[in-house]
C-alpha positions, 0 to 999 in steps of 0.5 A, a space after each residue: 499499499 502506498 500514498 502520494 506525498 506532497 511537500 506540504 506541512 499538511 500532508 503529515 495528518 493525511 499520512 496519519 489519518 491514511 495510516 490507521 485506515 489500513 491497521 483497522 483494515 489489516 487486523 492491528 487496533 488502534 488500542 495496541 501499542 503498536 498501532 500508537 507507535 506506527 502513527 507516531 513514525 509515519 508522523 517523524 518520516 513524513 515531516 522530515 520528507 516534507 520539512 527536510 526535501 521539499 518534495 514530492 515522497 510516498 508513503 508505504 506500508 507493509 502490513 501483516 495480513 492476519 493475527 495469528 503469528 508473530 509479524 512485522 510491520 514496515 514503514 518507508 518514505 521515498 523522496 527524491 532528494 539526495 541528502 542523506 537522513 542526518 541525526 541531529 542532536 537537539 537542544 533542550 529548547 530546540 523545537 524540531 532535531 528530535 525525528 530521527 532520534 525517536 525513530 532509532 528509539 521506537 522502531 525496532 530496526 530502521 535503515 536507509 538507502 539511495 534510490 534512484 536519485 532519491 532516497 527510501 527510508 524504513 522502519 520495522 516493527 515486531 508484532 508480538 503475539 503474546 503481547 497482543 493475546 495477554 493485552 486481548 485476555 486482560 481488558 487490551 491494554 498492556 498496564 492491566 498487565 500483572 507484574 508476573 505476567 508482564 515478566 512472563 511476555 517479556 521472557 518469551 521475547 527473549 528479553 527481561 528488564 531489572 526496572 520498567 523501561 521508560 516509554 518511547 525508548 527511554 526518550 523524553 519530550 514534550 508537546 508543544 
């Protein structure tokens, strides 16, 4: 699935709405943390394309066909700018410059490659069936999982955090 993006800031909202409708059609509900994270990643990558390139772009979304097995969601934004994405170190008072840091903190994998005269930036999110099933069994939110159950889900993933990790990969930001 893909969406053509014009170099206009209003396109970011349209891209989020488009992605939400595609998620719903693939069985990924708005209540899943994966959906919230994916919509934030769409916002960041489309904003970067619109703001930093001034060129049209293409948003591509590869979604799983069903919810029976673990799967990967892939998001790509391709544009015709030859400028490489450069993570920036934004100061405390800066109102921008954190997009790629958010992508790095939220995505399971991300990268970019040259594509023709432009580039393609991509990221992937893994959908863990154990978490989805546990959320469904406990009213739809991971916060309702007990500490013991959450630890069991993390063990099946292969990682057991000593302390709960901060939201968004430890990156702090504030909405302005």
